[in-house]
Backbone atoms as SQL, in Angstrom:
CREATE TABLE atoms (id INTEGER PRIMARY KEY, chain TEXT, resi INTEGER, resn TEXT, atom TEXT, x REAL, y REAL, z REAL);
INSERT INTO atoms VALUES
  (1, 'A', 1, 'MET', 'N', 57.269, 41.010, -20.623),
  (2, 'A', 1, 'MET', 'CA', 57.366, 40.499, -21.609),
  (3, 'A', 1, 'MET', 'C', 56.090, 39.232, -21.873),
  (4, 'A', 2, 'PRO', 'N', 55.405, 38.659, -22.649),
  (5, 'A', 2, 'PRO', 'CA', 54.584, 38.021, -22.692),
  (6, 'A', 2, 'PRO', 'C', 54.706, 36.666, -21.995),
  (7, 'A', 3, 'GLU', 'N', 54.215, 35.906, -21.269),
  (8, 'A', 3, 'GLU', 'CA', 55.022, 34.381, -21.001),
  (9, 'A', 3, 'GLU', 'C', 55.018, 33.222, -22.560),
  (10, 'A', 4, 'ALA', 'N', 53.994, 33.598, -23.187),
  (11, 'A', 4, 'ALA', 'CA', 53.874, 32.759, -24.421),
  (12, 'A', 4, 'ALA', 'C', 55.324, 33.156, -25.447),
  (13, 'A', 5, 'VAL', 'N', 55.669, 34.391, -25.353),
  (14, 'A', 5, 'VAL', 'CA', 56.743, 34.619, -26.226),
  (15, 'A', 5, 'VAL', 'C', 58.207, 34.457, -25.161),
  (16, 'A', 6, 'SER', 'N', 59.265, 33.759, -25.831),
  (17, 'A', 6, 'SER', 'CA', 60.360, 33.738, -25.200),
  (18, 'A', 6, 'SER', 'C', 61.335, 34.770, -25.896),
  (19, 'A', 7, 'GLU', 'N', 61.391, 34.661, -26.942),
  (20, 'A', 7, 'GLU', 'CA', 62.216, 36.035, -27.597),
  (21, 'A', 7, 'GLU', 'C', 61.121, 36.292, -29.044),
  (22, 'A', 8, 'LEU', 'N', 61.643, 37.679, -29.538),
  (23, 'A', 8, 'LEU', 'CA', 61.232, 38.176, -30.239),
  (24, 'A', 8, 'LEU', 'C', 62.176, 38.918, -31.432),
  (25, 'A', 9, 'ASN', 'N', 61.495, 38.481, -32.706),
  (26, 'A', 9, 'ASN', 'CA', 62.680, 38.944, -33.753),
  (27, 'A', 9, 'ASN', 'C', 61.958, 40.262, -34.296),
  (28, 'A', 10, 'ALA', 'N', 62.684, 41.035, -34.678),
  (29, 'A', 10, 'ALA', 'CA', 62.493, 42.105, -35.910),
  (30, 'A', 10, 'ALA', 'C', 63.306, 42.589, -36.480),
  (31, 'A', 11, 'THR', 'N', 63.169, 43.711, -37.808),
  (32, 'A', 11, 'THR', 'CA', 64.473, 44.057, -38.623),
  (33, 'A', 11, 'THR', 'C', 64.284, 45.479, -38.996),
  (34, 'A', 12, 'GLY', 'N', 65.527, 45.825, -38.767),
  (35, 'A', 12, 'GLY', 'CA', 65.716, 47.221, -38.608),
  (36, 'A', 12, 'GLY', 'C', 66.361, 47.603, -39.991),
  (37, 'A', 13, 'LYS', 'N', 65.806, 49.061, -40.674),
  (38, 'A', 13, 'LYS', 'CA', 67.092, 49.148, -41.914),
  (39, 'A', 13, 'LYS', 'C', 67.138, 50.885, -42.294),
  (40, 'A', 14, 'ARG', 'N', 68.400, 50.805, -42.813),
  (41, 'A', 14, 'ARG', 'CA', 68.626, 52.125, -43.117),
  (42, 'A', 14, 'ARG', 'C', 70.170, 52.459, -44.292),
  (43, 'A', 15, 'LYS', 'N', 69.770, 53.037, -44.419),
  (44, 'A', 15, 'LYS', 'CA', 71.036, 53.334, -45.913),
  (45, 'A', 15, 'LYS', 'C', 70.654, 51.621, -46.754),
  (46, 'A', 16, 'THR', 'N', 71.643, 51.060, -46.813),
  (47, 'A', 16, 'THR', 'CA', 71.995, 49.536, -47.173),
  (48, 'A', 16, 'THR', 'C', 72.001, 48.879, -46.262),
  (49, 'A', 17, 'ALA', 'N', 72.195, 49.216, -44.762),
  (50, 'A', 17, 'ALA', 'CA', 72.538, 48.041, -43.821),
  (51, 'A', 17, 'ALA', 'C', 71.346, 47.668, -43.328),
  (52, 'A', 18, 'ILE', 'N', 70.938, 46.487, -42.930),
  (53, 'A', 18, 'ILE', 'CA', 69.706, 45.864, -42.485),
  (54, 'A', 18, 'ILE', 'C', 70.652, 45.039, -41.565),
  (55, 'A', 19, 'ALA', 'N', 69.518, 45.140, -40.253),
  (56, 'A', 19, 'ALA', 'CA', 70.133, 44.336, -38.928),
  (57, 'A', 19, 'ALA', 'C', 68.666, 43.643, -38.652),
  (58, 'A', 20, 'ARG', 'N', 68.889, 42.516, -38.159),
  (59, 'A', 20, 'ARG', 'CA', 68.221, 41.466, -37.738),
  (60, 'A', 20, 'ARG', 'C', 68.074, 41.446, -35.997),
  (61, 'A', 21, 'VAL', 'N', 67.152, 41.593, -35.230),
  (62, 'A', 21, 'VAL', 'CA', 67.534, 41.592, -33.830),
  (63, 'A', 21, 'VAL', 'C', 66.681, 40.473, -33.096),
  (64, 'A', 22, 'ARG', 'N', 67.042, 40.341, -32.226),
  (65, 'A', 22, 'ARG', 'CA', 66.510, 39.159, -31.342),
  (66, 'A', 22, 'ARG', 'C', 66.497, 39.572, -29.841),
  (67, 'A', 23, 'LEU', 'N', 65.144, 39.825, -29.376),
  (68, 'A', 23, 'LEU', 'CA', 65.212, 40.823, -27.987),
  (69, 'A', 23, 'LEU', 'C', 64.806, 39.910, -27.018),
  (70, 'A', 24, 'ARG', 'N', 65.049, 39.317, -25.842),
  (71, 'A', 24, 'ARG', 'CA', 64.515, 38.386, -25.265),
  (72, 'A', 24, 'ARG', 'C', 64.985, 38.885, -23.738),
  (73, 'A', 25, 'MET', 'N', 64.613, 38.593, -22.737),
  (74, 'A', 25, 'MET', 'CA', 64.717, 38.643, -21.373),
  (75, 'A', 25, 'MET', 'C', 66.145, 39.099, -20.965),
  (76, 'A', 26, 'GLY', 'N', 66.614, 39.689, -19.605),
  (77, 'A', 26, 'GLY', 'CA', 67.940, 39.305, -19.709),
  (78, 'A', 26, 'GLY', 'C', 68.522, 40.672, -18.906),
  (79, 'A', 27, 'SER', 'N', 69.811, 40.655, -18.926),
  (80, 'A', 27, 'SER', 'CA', 70.317, 41.958, -18.080),
  (81, 'A', 27, 'SER', 'C', 70.846, 42.676, -18.963),
  (82, 'A', 28, 'GLY', 'N', 70.544, 43.207, -20.267),
  (83, 'A', 28, 'GLY', 'CA', 70.727, 44.278, -20.666),
  (84, 'A', 28, 'GLY', 'C', 72.558, 44.132, -22.255),
  (85, 'A', 29, 'ASN', 'N', 72.590, 42.717, -21.952),
  (86, 'A', 29, 'ASN', 'CA', 73.930, 42.440, -23.175),
  (87, 'A', 29, 'ASN', 'C', 73.319, 42.575, -24.540),
  (88, 'A', 30, 'ILE', 'N', 74.224, 43.568, -25.043),
  (89, 'A', 30, 'ILE', 'CA', 73.829, 43.870, -26.417),
  (90, 'A', 30, 'ILE', 'C', 74.909, 43.117, -27.217),
  (91, 'A', 31, 'ARG', 'N', 74.695, 42.324, -28.107),
  (92, 'A', 31, 'ARG', 'CA', 75.876, 41.453, -29.000),
  (93, 'A', 31, 'ARG', 'C', 75.272, 42.131, -30.336),
  (94, 'A', 32, 'VAL', 'N', 76.630, 42.360, -31.091),
  (95, 'A', 32, 'VAL', 'CA', 76.331, 42.545, -32.589),
  (96, 'A', 32, 'VAL', 'C', 76.797, 41.747, -33.266),
  (97, 'A', 33, 'ASN', 'N', 76.378, 40.639, -34.215),
  (98, 'A', 33, 'ASN', 'CA', 77.335, 39.855, -34.820),
  (99, 'A', 33, 'ASN', 'C', 78.151, 38.766, -34.215),
  (100, 'A', 34, 'GLY', 'N', 77.728, 38.487, -32.967),
  (101, 'A', 34, 'GLY', 'CA', 78.513, 37.783, -32.287),
  (102, 'A', 34, 'GLY', 'C', 79.879, 38.486, -30.999),
  (103, 'A', 35, 'ARG', 'N', 80.208, 40.041, -31.039),
  (104, 'A', 35, 'ARG', 'CA', 80.453, 40.622, -30.379),
  (105, 'A', 35, 'ARG', 'C', 80.082, 41.552, -29.088),
  (106, 'A', 36, 'PRO', 'N', 80.455, 42.532, -28.541),
  (107, 'A', 36, 'PRO', 'CA', 79.665, 42.891, -27.778),
  (108, 'A', 36, 'PRO', 'C', 80.209, 44.538, -28.478),
  (109, 'A', 37, 'VAL', 'N', 78.338, 45.167, -28.085),
  (110, 'A', 37, 'VAL', 'CA', 78.422, 46.379, -28.745),
  (111, 'A', 37, 'VAL', 'C', 79.784, 46.907, -29.024),
  (112, 'A', 38, 'ASP', 'N', 79.827, 47.408, -27.408),
  (113, 'A', 38, 'ASP', 'CA', 81.580, 48.468, -27.445),
  (114, 'A', 38, 'ASP', 'C', 82.482, 48.300, -28.627),
  (115, 'A', 39, 'GLU', 'N', 82.839, 46.850, -28.288),
  (116, 'A', 39, 'GLU', 'CA', 83.552, 46.492, -29.377),
  (117, 'A', 39, 'GLU', 'C', 83.297, 46.471, -30.680),
  (118, 'A', 40, 'PHE', 'N', 81.889, 46.423, -31.307),
  (119, 'A', 40, 'PHE', 'CA', 81.855, 46.348, -32.468),
  (120, 'A', 40, 'PHE', 'C', 81.784, 47.774, -32.962),
  (121, 'A', 41, 'PHE', 'N', 81.103, 48.633, -32.179),
  (122, 'A', 41, 'PHE', 'CA', 80.994, 49.850, -32.761),
  (123, 'A', 41, 'PHE', 'C', 81.774, 50.836, -31.740),
  (124, 'A', 42, 'GLY', 'N', 83.070, 51.330, -32.758),
  (125, 'A', 42, 'GLY', 'CA', 84.092, 51.907, -31.702),
  (126, 'A', 42, 'GLY', 'C', 83.614, 53.107, -31.418),
  (127, 'A', 43, 'ARG', 'N', 83.032, 53.802, -32.091),
  (128, 'A', 43, 'ARG', 'CA', 82.864, 55.608, -31.707),
  (129, 'A', 43, 'ARG', 'C', 81.495, 55.485, -30.494),
  (130, 'A', 44, 'GLY', 'N', 81.916, 56.465, -29.481),
  (131, 'A', 44, 'GLY', 'CA', 80.694, 56.197, -28.827),
  (132, 'A', 44, 'GLY', 'C', 79.210, 57.076, -28.927),
  (133, 'A', 45, 'THR', 'N', 79.298, 57.892, -29.948),
  (134, 'A', 45, 'THR', 'CA', 77.891, 58.210, -30.493),
  (135, 'A', 45, 'THR', 'C', 77.610, 57.080, -31.372),
  (136, 'A', 46, 'LEU', 'N', 77.978, 56.135, -32.144),
  (137, 'A', 46, 'LEU', 'CA', 77.293, 55.250, -32.328),
  (138, 'A', 46, 'LEU', 'C', 76.390, 54.035, -31.320),
  (139, 'A', 47, 'ARG', 'N', 77.176, 54.019, -30.278),
  (140, 'A', 47, 'ARG', 'CA', 76.695, 53.357, -29.256),
  (141, 'A', 47, 'ARG', 'C', 75.381, 53.726, -28.444),
  (142, 'A', 48, 'ILE', 'N', 75.284, 55.331, -28.377),
  (143, 'A', 48, 'ILE', 'CA', 74.071, 56.155, -27.782),
  (144, 'A', 48, 'ILE', 'C', 73.259, 56.130, -28.873),
  (145, 'A', 49, 'VAL', 'N', 73.755, 56.145, -30.297),
  (146, 'A', 49, 'VAL', 'CA', 72.584, 55.665, -30.748),
  (147, 'A', 49, 'VAL', 'C', 71.518, 54.465, -30.921),
  (148, 'A', 50, 'VAL', 'N', 72.760, 53.473, -30.705),
  (149, 'A', 50, 'VAL', 'CA', 72.217, 52.267, -30.668),
  (150, 'A', 50, 'VAL', 'C', 71.153, 52.201, -29.260),
  (151, 'A', 51, 'GLN', 'N', 71.780, 52.739, -28.334),
  (152, 'A', 51, 'GLN', 'CA', 70.643, 52.574, -27.169),
  (153, 'A', 51, 'GLN', 'C', 69.687, 53.391, -27.187),
  (154, 'A', 52, 'GLU', 'N', 69.559, 54.389, -27.725),
  (155, 'A', 52, 'GLU', 'CA', 68.209, 55.337, -27.747),
  (156, 'A', 52, 'GLU', 'C', 66.700, 54.793, -27.544),
  (157, 'A', 53, 'PRO', 'N', 66.348, 53.784, -28.189),
  (158, 'A', 53, 'PRO', 'CA', 64.888, 53.043, -28.009),
  (159, 'A', 53, 'PRO', 'C', 65.018, 52.476, -26.617),
  (160, 'A', 54, 'LEU', 'N', 65.947, 52.083, -25.718),
  (161, 'A', 54, 'LEU', 'CA', 66.091, 51.172, -24.595),
  (162, 'A', 54, 'LEU', 'C', 65.837, 52.707, -23.731),
  (163, 'A', 55, 'GLU', 'N', 66.651, 53.404, -23.793),
  (164, 'A', 55, 'GLU', 'CA', 66.710, 54.928, -23.074),
  (165, 'A', 55, 'GLU', 'C', 65.437, 55.720, -22.693),
  (166, 'A', 56, 'VAL', 'N', 64.903, 55.547, -24.132),
  (167, 'A', 56, 'VAL', 'CA', 63.449, 56.345, -24.209),
  (168, 'A', 56, 'VAL', 'C', 62.785, 55.246, -23.549),
  (169, 'A', 57, 'THR', 'N', 62.260, 54.034, -23.426),
  (170, 'A', 57, 'THR', 'CA', 60.984, 53.576, -22.992),
  (171, 'A', 57, 'THR', 'C', 61.693, 53.136, -21.959),
  (172, 'A', 58, 'ASN', 'N', 62.651, 53.792, -20.928),
  (173, 'A', 58, 'ASN', 'CA', 63.050, 53.067, -19.605),
  (174, 'A', 58, 'ASN', 'C', 63.231, 51.427, -19.684),
  (175, 'A', 59, 'SER', 'N', 63.809, 50.957, -20.824),
  (176, 'A', 59, 'SER', 'CA', 63.856, 49.292, -20.278),
  (177, 'A', 59, 'SER', 'C', 65.670, 48.977, -20.484),
  (178, 'A', 60, 'ALA', 'N', 66.378, 50.119, -20.479),
  (179, 'A', 60, 'ALA', 'CA', 67.698, 49.792, -20.423),
  (180, 'A', 60, 'ALA', 'C', 68.264, 49.191, -19.189),
  (181, 'A', 61, 'GLY', 'N', 68.837, 48.057, -19.772),
  (182, 'A', 61, 'GLY', 'CA', 69.496, 46.627, -19.126),
  (183, 'A', 61, 'GLY', 'C', 68.521, 45.634, -18.355),
  (184, 'A', 62, 'ARG', 'N', 66.907, 45.775, -19.339),
  (185, 'A', 62, 'ARG', 'CA', 65.910, 44.703, -18.957),
  (186, 'A', 62, 'ARG', 'C', 65.691, 43.707, -20.087),
  (187, 'A', 63, 'TYR', 'N', 66.789, 43.995, -21.056),
  (188, 'A', 63, 'TYR', 'CA', 66.320, 42.674, -22.142),
  (189, 'A', 63, 'TYR', 'C', 68.201, 42.333, -22.739),
  (190, 'A', 64, 'ASP', 'N', 67.968, 41.045, -23.176),
  (191, 'A', 64, 'ASP', 'CA', 69.356, 40.939, -24.189),
  (192, 'A', 64, 'ASP', 'C', 68.977, 41.053, -25.445),
  (193, 'A', 65, 'ILE', 'N', 69.946, 41.713, -25.940),
  (194, 'A', 65, 'ILE', 'CA', 69.674, 41.987, -27.509),
  (195, 'A', 65, 'ILE', 'C', 71.005, 41.188, -27.888),
  (196, 'A', 66, 'ALA', 'N', 70.618, 40.277, -29.626),
  (197, 'A', 66, 'ALA', 'CA', 71.553, 39.794, -30.268),
  (198, 'A', 66, 'ALA', 'C', 71.231, 39.754, -31.382),
  (199, 'A', 67, 'ALA', 'N', 71.924, 40.468, -32.164),
  (200, 'A', 67, 'ALA', 'CA', 71.807, 41.219, -33.654),
  (201, 'A', 67, 'ALA', 'C', 72.746, 40.582, -34.444),
  (202, 'A', 68, 'SER', 'N', 72.450, 40.292, -35.868),
  (203, 'A', 68, 'SER', 'CA', 73.511, 40.665, -36.885),
  (204, 'A', 68, 'SER', 'C', 72.779, 42.031, -37.912),
  (205, 'A', 69, 'VAL', 'N', 74.065, 41.957, -37.840),
  (206, 'A', 69, 'VAL', 'CA', 73.891, 43.016, -38.825),
  (207, 'A', 69, 'VAL', 'C', 75.195, 43.299, -40.327),
  (208, 'A', 70, 'CYS', 'N', 74.008, 43.317, -41.254),
  (209, 'A', 70, 'CYS', 'CA', 74.909, 43.311, -42.376),
  (210, 'A', 70, 'CYS', 'C', 74.648, 44.524, -43.694),
  (211, 'A', 71, 'GLY', 'N', 75.740, 44.792, -44.605),
  (212, 'A', 71, 'GLY', 'CA', 75.839, 45.742, -45.689),
  (213, 'A', 71, 'GLY', 'C', 75.946, 47.259, -44.701),
  (214, 'A', 72, 'GLY', 'N', 76.039, 48.170, -45.753),
  (215, 'A', 72, 'GLY', 'CA', 76.959, 49.775, -45.032),
  (216, 'A', 72, 'GLY', 'C', 77.851, 50.092, -44.427),
  (217, 'A', 73, 'GLY', 'N', 77.464, 51.148, -43.931),
  (218, 'A', 73, 'GLY', 'CA', 78.894, 51.154, -42.852),
  (219, 'A', 73, 'GLY', 'C', 78.665, 51.293, -41.757),
  (220, 'A', 74, 'PRO', 'N', 79.312, 52.003, -40.571),
  (221, 'A', 74, 'PRO', 'CA', 79.113, 51.834, -38.840),
  (222, 'A', 74, 'PRO', 'C', 77.896, 52.989, -38.785),
  (223, 'A', 75, 'THR', 'N', 78.028, 54.517, -39.534),
  (224, 'A', 75, 'THR', 'CA', 76.711, 54.759, -39.148),
  (225, 'A', 75, 'THR', 'C', 75.184, 54.244, -39.642),
  (226, 'A', 76, 'GLY', 'N', 75.400, 53.848, -40.759),
  (227, 'A', 76, 'GLY', 'CA', 74.163, 52.699, -41.350),
  (228, 'A', 76, 'GLY', 'C', 73.712, 51.928, -40.702),
  (229, 'A', 77, 'GLN', 'N', 74.805, 51.040, -40.168),
  (230, 'A', 77, 'GLN', 'CA', 74.466, 49.869, -39.233),
  (231, 'A', 77, 'GLN', 'C', 73.988, 49.748, -37.697),
  (232, 'A', 78, 'ALA', 'N', 74.539, 51.329, -36.946),
  (233, 'A', 78, 'ALA', 'CA', 73.913, 51.850, -35.993),
  (234, 'A', 78, 'ALA', 'C', 72.493, 52.142, -36.318),
  (235, 'A', 79, 'GLY', 'N', 72.229, 52.761, -36.950),
  (236, 'A', 79, 'GLY', 'CA', 70.706, 53.480, -37.357),
  (237, 'A', 79, 'GLY', 'C', 69.894, 52.513, -37.389),
  (238, 'A', 80, 'ALA', 'N', 70.484, 51.178, -38.449),
  (239, 'A', 80, 'ALA', 'CA', 69.346, 49.931, -38.983),
  (240, 'A', 80, 'ALA', 'C', 69.204, 48.979, -37.350),
  (241, 'A', 81, 'LEU', 'N', 70.122, 49.237, -36.562),
  (242, 'A', 81, 'LEU', 'CA', 69.857, 48.381, -34.987),
  (243, 'A', 81, 'LEU', 'C', 69.038, 49.043, -34.358),
  (244, 'A', 82, 'ARG', 'N', 69.374, 50.387, -34.241),
  (245, 'A', 82, 'ARG', 'CA', 68.038, 51.316, -33.354),
  (246, 'A', 82, 'ARG', 'C', 66.839, 51.199, -34.164),
  (247, 'A', 83, 'HIS', 'N', 66.852, 51.099, -35.591),
  (248, 'A', 83, 'HIS', 'CA', 65.239, 51.300, -35.886),
  (249, 'A', 83, 'HIS', 'C', 65.056, 49.432, -35.877),
  (250, 'A', 84, 'GLY', 'N', 66.053, 48.163, -35.672),
  (251, 'A', 84, 'GLY', 'CA', 65.287, 47.208, -35.327),
  (252, 'A', 84, 'GLY', 'C', 64.633, 47.030, -34.123),
  (253, 'A', 85, 'ILE', 'N', 65.515, 47.424, -32.865),
  (254, 'A', 85, 'ILE', 'CA', 65.427, 47.369, -31.751),
  (255, 'A', 85, 'ILE', 'C', 64.247, 48.473, -31.042),
  (256, 'A', 86, 'ALA', 'N', 64.114, 49.146, -31.856),
  (257, 'A', 86, 'ALA', 'CA', 62.850, 50.141, -31.535),
  (258, 'A', 86, 'ALA', 'C', 61.423, 48.947, -32.216),
  (259, 'A', 87, 'ARG', 'N', 61.249, 48.454, -33.177),
  (260, 'A', 87, 'ARG', 'CA', 60.626, 47.406, -33.755),
  (261, 'A', 87, 'ARG', 'C', 60.247, 46.635, -32.712),
  (262, 'A', 88, 'ALA', 'N', 61.506, 45.699, -32.295),
  (263, 'A', 88, 'ALA', 'CA', 61.377, 44.828, -31.329),
  (264, 'A', 88, 'ALA', 'C', 60.458, 45.065, -29.948),
  (265, 'A', 89, 'LEU', 'N', 60.627, 46.489, -29.912),
  (266, 'A', 89, 'LEU', 'CA', 60.105, 47.134, -28.563),
  (267, 'A', 89, 'LEU', 'C', 58.840, 47.113, -28.611),
  (268, 'A', 90, 'GLU', 'N', 58.290, 47.426, -29.859),
  (269, 'A', 90, 'GLU', 'CA', 56.668, 47.835, -30.089),
  (270, 'A', 90, 'GLU', 'C', 56.337, 46.572, -30.488),
  (271, 'A', 91, 'ARG', 'N', 56.657, 45.641, -30.809),
  (272, 'A', 91, 'ARG', 'CA', 56.137, 44.355, -31.065),
  (273, 'A', 91, 'ARG', 'C', 55.930, 43.509, -29.494),
  (274, 'A', 92, 'LEU', 'N', 56.894, 43.844, -28.809),
  (275, 'A', 92, 'LEU', 'CA', 57.152, 43.074, -27.320),
  (276, 'A', 92, 'LEU', 'C', 55.597, 44.042, -26.575),
  (277, 'A', 93, 'ASP', 'N', 55.499, 45.629, -26.288),
  (278, 'A', 93, 'ASP', 'CA', 54.439, 46.162, -25.880),
  (279, 'A', 93, 'ASP', 'C', 54.012, 47.198, -26.432),
  (280, 'A', 94, 'PRO', 'N', 52.761, 46.569, -27.230),
  (281, 'A', 94, 'PRO', 'CA', 52.142, 48.186, -28.224),
  (282, 'A', 94, 'PRO', 'C', 51.726, 49.298, -27.637),
  (283, 'A', 95, 'GLY', 'N', 51.717, 49.313, -25.755),
  (284, 'A', 95, 'GLY', 'CA', 51.962, 50.435, -25.132),
  (285, 'A', 95, 'GLY', 'C', 53.001, 51.377, -25.245),
  (286, 'A', 96, 'LEU', 'N', 54.076, 50.835, -25.964),
  (287, 'A', 96, 'LEU', 'CA', 55.299, 51.977, -26.088),
  (288, 'A', 96, 'LEU', 'C', 55.064, 52.314, -27.333),
  (289, 'A', 97, 'ARG', 'N', 54.405, 52.037, -28.316),
  (290, 'A', 97, 'ARG', 'CA', 54.494, 52.955, -29.539),
  (291, 'A', 97, 'ARG', 'C', 54.221, 54.185, -29.840),
  (292, 'A', 98, 'PRO', 'N', 53.660, 55.299, -28.779),
  (293, 'A', 98, 'PRO', 'CA', 53.207, 56.598, -28.729),
  (294, 'A', 98, 'PRO', 'C', 54.643, 56.975, -28.648),
  (295, 'A', 99, 'VAL', 'N', 55.466, 56.697, -27.681),
  (296, 'A', 99, 'VAL', 'CA', 56.915, 56.997, -26.892),
  (297, 'A', 99, 'VAL', 'C', 57.697, 56.768, -28.079),
  (298, 'A', 100, 'LEU', 'N', 57.838, 55.616, -28.738),
  (299, 'A', 100, 'LEU', 'CA', 58.592, 55.043, -29.611),
  (300, 'A', 100, 'LEU', 'C', 58.415, 56.297, -31.143),
  (301, 'A', 101, 'LYS', 'N', 57.181, 56.088, -31.303),
  (302, 'A', 101, 'LYS', 'CA', 56.601, 57.274, -32.349),
  (303, 'A', 101, 'LYS', 'C', 57.148, 58.884, -32.192),
  (304, 'A', 102, 'ARG', 'N', 56.827, 59.268, -30.962),
  (305, 'A', 102, 'ARG', 'CA', 56.996, 60.451, -30.824),
  (306, 'A', 102, 'ARG', 'C', 58.755, 61.032, -30.706),
  (307, 'A', 103, 'ALA', 'N', 59.521, 59.699, -30.675),
  (308, 'A', 103, 'ALA', 'CA', 60.660, 60.013, -30.719),
  (309, 'A', 103, 'ALA', 'C', 61.298, 59.951, -31.727),
  (310, 'A', 104, 'GLY', 'N', 60.365, 59.561, -32.811),
  (311, 'A', 104, 'GLY', 'CA', 60.980, 59.294, -34.450),
  (312, 'A', 104, 'GLY', 'C', 61.345, 57.569, -34.843),
  (313, 'A', 105, 'LEU', 'N', 61.431, 56.855, -33.577),
  (314, 'A', 105, 'LEU', 'CA', 62.140, 55.871, -33.969),
  (315, 'A', 105, 'LEU', 'C', 61.464, 54.530, -34.638),
  (316, 'A', 106, 'LEU', 'N', 60.511, 54.456, -34.932),
  (317, 'A', 106, 'LEU', 'CA', 59.659, 53.746, -35.771),
  (318, 'A', 106, 'LEU', 'C', 59.496, 53.870, -36.853),
  (319, 'A', 107, 'THR', 'N', 60.140, 55.026, -37.352),
  (320, 'A', 107, 'THR', 'CA', 60.022, 55.820, -38.844),
  (321, 'A', 107, 'THR', 'C', 61.409, 55.060, -39.419),
  (322, 'A', 108, 'ARG', 'N', 61.621, 54.531, -40.974),
  (323, 'A', 108, 'ARG', 'CA', 62.253, 54.146, -41.475),
  (324, 'A', 108, 'ARG', 'C', 63.131, 55.227, -42.302),
  (325, 'A', 109, 'ASP', 'N', 64.736, 55.710, -41.923),
  (326, 'A', 109, 'ASP', 'CA', 65.173, 56.636, -42.684),
  (327, 'A', 109, 'ASP', 'C', 65.361, 56.213, -43.929),
  (328, 'A', 110, 'PRO', 'N', 64.217, 57.046, -45.157),
  (329, 'A', 110, 'PRO', 'CA', 63.903, 56.952, -46.587),
  (330, 'A', 110, 'PRO', 'C', 65.340, 57.532, -47.124),
  (331, 'A', 111, 'ARG', 'N', 66.796, 57.955, -46.576),
  (332, 'A', 111, 'ARG', 'CA', 67.691, 58.630, -47.278),
  (333, 'A', 111, 'ARG', 'C', 68.388, 57.741, -47.888),
  (334, 'A', 112, 'LYS', 'N', 68.902, 57.956, -49.005),
  (335, 'A', 112, 'LYS', 'CA', 69.631, 56.997, -49.991),
  (336, 'A', 112, 'LYS', 'C', 70.807, 57.499, -50.647),
  (337, 'A', 113, 'LYS', 'N', 71.668, 56.918, -50.752),
  (338, 'A', 113, 'LYS', 'CA', 72.587, 58.082, -51.789),
  (339, 'A', 113, 'LYS', 'C', 72.287, 57.668, -53.285),
  (340, 'A', 114, 'GLU', 'N', 72.187, 59.007, -53.501),
  (341, 'A', 114, 'GLU', 'CA', 71.804, 59.817, -54.940),
  (342, 'A', 114, 'GLU', 'C', 72.900, 59.034, -56.607),
  (343, 'A', 115, 'ARG', 'N', 71.992, 58.549, -57.371),
  (344, 'A', 115, 'ARG', 'CA', 73.134, 58.376, -58.193),
  (345, 'A', 115, 'ARG', 'C', 73.806, 59.179, -58.883),
  (346, 'A', 116, 'LYS', 'N', 74.851, 59.016, -59.568),
  (347, 'A', 116, 'LYS', 'CA', 75.719, 59.831, -60.342),
  (348, 'A', 116, 'LYS', 'C', 74.951, 59.888, -61.899),
  (349, 'A', 117, 'LYS', 'N', 74.791, 61.064, -62.155),
  (350, 'A', 117, 'LYS', 'CA', 74.080, 61.223, -63.349),
  (351, 'A', 117, 'LYS', 'C', 75.316, 61.408, -64.551),
  (352, 'A', 118, 'TYR', 'N', 74.955, 61.241, -66.021),
  (353, 'A', 118, 'TYR', 'CA', 75.126, 61.010, -66.570),
  (354, 'A', 118, 'TYR', 'C', 75.492, 62.814, -67.546),
  (355, 'A', 119, 'GLY', 'N', 76.376, 63.243, -67.907),
  (356, 'A', 119, 'GLY', 'CA', 77.018, 64.216, -68.209),
  (357, 'A', 119, 'GLY', 'C', 77.732, 64.964, -67.124),
  (358, 'A', 120, 'GLN', 'N', 77.502, 64.844, -66.017),
  (359, 'A', 120, 'GLN', 'CA', 78.146, 65.537, -64.745),
  (360, 'A', 120, 'GLN', 'C', 79.170, 64.754, -64.034),
  (361, 'A', 121, 'LYS', 'N', 79.629, 65.259, -63.221),
  (362, 'A', 121, 'LYS', 'CA', 80.517, 64.839, -62.493),
  (363, 'A', 121, 'LYS', 'C', 80.585, 64.074, -61.265),
  (364, 'A', 122, 'GLY', 'N', 79.086, 64.044, -60.693),
  (365, 'A', 122, 'GLY', 'CA', 78.403, 63.423, -59.844),
  (366, 'A', 122, 'GLY', 'C', 76.843, 63.639, -59.421),
  (367, 'A', 123, 'ALA', 'N', 76.187, 63.565, -58.489),
  (368, 'A', 123, 'ALA', 'CA', 74.777, 63.563, -58.832),
  (369, 'A', 123, 'ALA', 'C', 74.510, 64.501, -58.448),
  (370, 'A', 124, 'ARG', 'N', 74.985, 65.967, -58.572),
  (371, 'A', 124, 'ARG', 'CA', 74.443, 67.323, -58.789),
  (372, 'A', 124, 'ARG', 'C', 75.663, 68.184, -59.201),
  (373, 'A', 125, 'ALA', 'N', 77.135, 67.559, -58.844),
  (374, 'A', 125, 'ALA', 'CA', 77.722, 68.152, -59.143),
  (375, 'A', 125, 'ALA', 'C', 77.983, 68.491, -60.771),
  (376, 'A', 126, 'ARG', 'N', 78.669, 69.377, -61.344),
  (377, 'A', 126, 'ARG', 'CA', 78.328, 70.025, -62.543),
  (378, 'A', 126, 'ARG', 'C', 79.516, 69.894, -63.542),
  (379, 'A', 127, 'TYR', 'N', 80.110, 69.780, -64.402),
  (380, 'A', 127, 'TYR', 'CA', 81.643, 70.016, -65.173),
  (381, 'A', 127, 'TYR', 'C', 81.544, 71.521, -65.071),
  (382, 'A', 128, 'GLN', 'N', 82.493, 71.983, -64.999),
  (383, 'A', 128, 'GLN', 'CA', 82.929, 73.626, -64.887),
  (384, 'A', 128, 'GLN', 'C', 82.425, 73.621, -66.758),
  (385, 'A', 129, 'PHE', 'N', 80.894, 75.150, -66.611),
  (386, 'A', 129, 'PHE', 'CA', 80.564, 75.774, -67.897),
  (387, 'A', 129, 'PHE', 'C', 81.509, 77.112, -68.134),
  (388, 'A', 130, 'SER', 'N', 82.048, 76.868, -69.269),
  (389, 'A', 130, 'SER', 'CA', 83.091, 78.240, -69.771),
  (390, 'A', 130, 'SER', 'C', 82.158, 78.868, -71.026),
  (391, 'A', 131, 'LYS', 'N', 81.690, 80.203, -70.783),
  (392, 'A', 131, 'LYS', 'CA', 81.085, 80.283, -71.738),
  (393, 'A', 131, 'LYS', 'C', 81.900, 80.769, -73.129),
  (394, 'A', 132, 'ARG', 'N', 83.067, 81.103, -73.016),
  (395, 'A', 132, 'ARG', 'CA', 84.091, 81.726, -74.007),
  (396, 'A', 132, 'ARG', 'C', 85.214, 80.596, -73.861);
């Protein structure tokens, strides 16, 4: 970590969730909305998603991460946090960009919920058609 920078901020997004991430040198503690990551994300798969940028760059246990997450559900929040951590690591060390890019961690997932259309049951589902 550069000497002049004691703390780095980045923002990650997915669906309707937004994660603001603060990264600093430390012992690997990850806190989300003031709670440990294990307590905040109950499912193990979500914790794996959050840890992915650290695992890919071999920097697990090197940084303390404090994040505030709002909007969306658990999966969207975990994805937003992963995106934010990846962006913070890239700002910290631009040399990590190729590794993060290859893993697809810097790309914002553009998928969102499709809106319901008028005259239909849902986004794509139609009402049943009766010929006679």
